[in-house]
C-alpha positions in Angstrom: -16.7 18.8 28.4 -13.7 19.2 26.2 -12.7 22.4 24.6 -12.5 22.8 20.8 -9.1 22.4 19.2 -7.9 25.9 18.1 -5.7 24.3 15.4 -8.7 22.6 13.8 -11.4 24.9 12.3 -13.8 21.9 12.0 -13.7 21.2 15.7 -17.2 21.1 17.2 -18.0 23.5 20.0 -19.7 20.8 22.1 -18.6 17.2 21.8 -20.6 14.3 23.1 -18.9 11.2 24.2 -21.5 8.8 22.8 -21.9 10.3 19.3 -20.0 8.4 16.6 -19.6 9.2 12.9 -21.5 6.7 10.7 -18.2 5.5 9.1 -16.9 4.8 12.6 -20.0 2.6 13.3 -19.5 0.7 10.1 -15.8 0.3 10.8 -16.5 -1.2 14.2 -19.1 -3.6 13.0 -17.2 -4.7 9.9 -13.8 -5.1 11.6 -15.4 -6.9 14.5 -17.2 -9.4 12.3 -14.1 -9.8 10.0 -11.8 -10.8 12.8 -14.5 -12.9 14.5 -14.7 -14.9 11.3 -11.0 -15.3 11.2 -11.1 -16.6 14.7 -13.7 -19.1 13.8 -11.7 -20.1 10.7 -8.7 -21.0 12.9 -10.9 -22.9 15.4 -10.1 -20.4 18.1 -6.3 -21.1 17.9 -5.6 -17.7 16.5 -7.7 -15.8 19.1 -4.8 -13.9 20.7 -3.6 -12.7 17.2 -7.1 -11.9 15.9 -8.2 -10.1 19.1 -5.0 -8.0 19.0 -5.4 -7.2 15.3 -9.1 -6.3 15.8 -8.2 -4.0 18.7 -5.5 -2.1 16.9 -7.2 -1.9 13.5 -10.4 -0.7 15.0 -8.7 1.8 17.2 -6.8 3.3 14.3 -9.8 3.4 12.0 -12.1 5.1 14.5 -9.4 7.5 15.7 -8.8 8.6 12.1 -12.5 9.0 11.3 -13.4 10.8 14.5 -10.3 13.1 14.5 -9.9 13.9 10.8 -13.4 13.6 9.4 -15.4 14.8 12.4 -12.7 17.2 13.7 -13.0 16.2 17.3 -10.3 17.0 19.9 -7.6 14.3 19.9 -8.4 13.2 23.5 -12.1 12.7 22.8 -11.5 10.9 19.5 -8.8 8.7 21.2 -11.2 7.7 24.0 -13.9 6.8 21.5 -11.4 4.8 19.5 -10.1 3.1 22.6 -13.6 2.0 23.5 -14.2 0.8 20.0 -11.0 -1.2 20.0 -11.9 -2.9 23.2 -15.4 -3.7 21.8 -13.9 -5.1 18.6 -11.2 -7.0 20.5 -13.5 -9.2 22.6 -13.5 -12.8 21.4 -17.1 -12.8 20.2 -19.2 -10.8 17.6 -21.0 -7.8 19.0 -23.6 -7.9 16.3 -27.0 -8.6 17.9 -25.9 -7.6 21.4 -26.6 -4.5 23.5 -23.1 -3.2 22.6 -23.8 -3.7 18.9 -27.1 -1.8 19.3 -25.3 1.0 21.0 -22.8 1.2 18.1 -25.7 1.3 15.6 -27.7 4.0 17.5 -24.8 6.2 18.4 -23.5 6.3 14.9 -26.8 7.1 13.3 -27.1 3.9 11.4 -30.6 3.3 12.7 -33.9 5.1 12.2 -34.1 5.2 16.0 -31.2 7.6 16.1 -33.5 10.5 17.0 -33.7 9.0 20.5 -30.2 10.0 21.4 -30.1 13.5 20.0 
């Protein structure tokens, strides 16, 4: 369990590693599908570039959302962003997979979100 950030009044008292802001979930899914489409458009030749861009853009977006909008401690928000970057950087779309389902559930984008609270 991480401690709240004393410099940030919005910092939650108890952070949970699996809880994402809805904008983080949307960012993960949109950026993953965007870069997967670019990879397909280049017939897979641009995979190293698109995977790297997907990783870094998702990491930055989720880190910003979790840190600034949610007010999480920088370590917790960075770990979530790192996991999101890895998920988006894999060379296939996560939509329709177990990982995609986890993103949707953990960010509250599903009516089943009550299951993880």
